[in-house]
C-alpha positions in Angstrom: 13.2 -15.8 -1.4 13.7 -12.6 0.6 16.4 -11.0 -1.0 18.9 -10.3 1.7 21.9 -7.4 2.0 25.4 -7.9 0.6 26.2 -7.4 3.7 25.3 -9.4 6.7 24.9 -7.6 9.6 26.3 -9.1 12.9 26.3 -12.4 11.7 22.7 -12.2 10.4 21.6 -12.0 6.7 18.6 -9.8 6.6 16.0 -8.1 4.3 17.1 -5.9 2.0 14.8 -4.8 -0.1 12.8 -2.4 -0.9 15.7 0.6 0.8 14.0 1.8 4.0 15.7 4.7 3.9 15.1 5.1 0.5 11.8 5.0 0.0 10.7 7.2 3.5 13.0 10.1 2.8 11.9 10.7 -0.8 8.2 10.3 0.8 9.2 12.7 3.2 11.5 15.1 1.7 9.2 14.9 -2.0 6.1 15.8 0.0 8.0 19.0 1.4 8.9 20.1 -1.2 5.1 20.5 -2.9 4.7 21.8 0.7 6.9 24.2 0.1 6.3 25.2 -3.6 3.2 25.8 -1.9 3.7 28.1 1.2 6.7 30.0 0.8 5.8 32.7 -1.5 9.5 35.0 -1.2 11.5 33.1 -4.1 14.7 33.0 -2.3 13.5 31.3 0.6 11.8 28.9 -1.5 14.6 28.0 -3.8 16.8 27.3 -0.8 14.2 24.9 0.7 13.3 23.1 -2.5 17.4 22.9 -3.3 17.8 21.8 0.6 15.1 18.7 0.4 16.8 17.7 -3.0 20.2 17.4 -1.6 19.0 15.5 1.4 17.4 12.9 -0.9 20.0 12.5 -3.8 23.1 11.8 -1.0 20.6 9.5 0.8 20.6 7.7 -2.3 24.3 8.4 -2.5 24.9 7.4 0.8 22.9 4.0 0.8 24.8 3.4 -2.8 28.3 3.5 -1.0 27.7 1.6 2.3 27.1 -1.3 0.1 24.4 -2.7 2.1 22.6 -2.8 -0.4 21.5 -3.8 -3.8 21.2 -1.6 -6.9 17.6 -3.2 -7.4 16.9 -2.5 -3.7 17.2 1.4 -4.2 15.6 0.9 -6.9 12.8 -0.5 -5.3 12.5 2.5 -2.8 12.5 4.6 -5.6 9.7 3.5 -7.7 7.7 3.0 -3.9 8.1 6.3 -2.6 7.3 7.8 -6.8 4.3 5.8 -6.0 3.0 7.2 -3.3 4.3 10.3 -3.8 2.3 10.3 -6.7 -0.8 9.2 -4.5 0.0 12.2 -2.2 0.3 14.8 -5.3 -3.6 13.2 -7.1 -5.3 13.3 -4.0 -3.6 17.1 -3.0 -4.9 18.8 -6.6 -7.8 17.1 -5.4 -9.1 18.2 -2.8 -7.3 21.7 -4.3 -10.0 21.8 -6.7 -12.7 21.0 -3.9 -12.2 24.2 -2.4 -11.3 26.5 -5.0 -14.6 28.7 -6.3 -15.7 27.1 -9.7 -14.7 29.9 -13.0 -17.9 29.8 -15.1 
């Protein structure tokens, strides 16, 4: 059985697992944080960008929690899937960066 939302939307029960809002926001802003860390050289601007990304992520999670259209498991599922995608992305970026750098012997 599919996990349905705790609240009917337009009188229809819709699937809610995982929270696609949480999944997408954490994937997009998680990768943005990593790219800000790599590409922004000025420390104050880098910090502002990273904190901004973290703030959007936190507000999305809080907003989806307070909206009442998801179960806690939906939000946790979105977090887990997004982190799996993010770690896969980071592994690929690390591997590609490793190949570009000259070997130090």
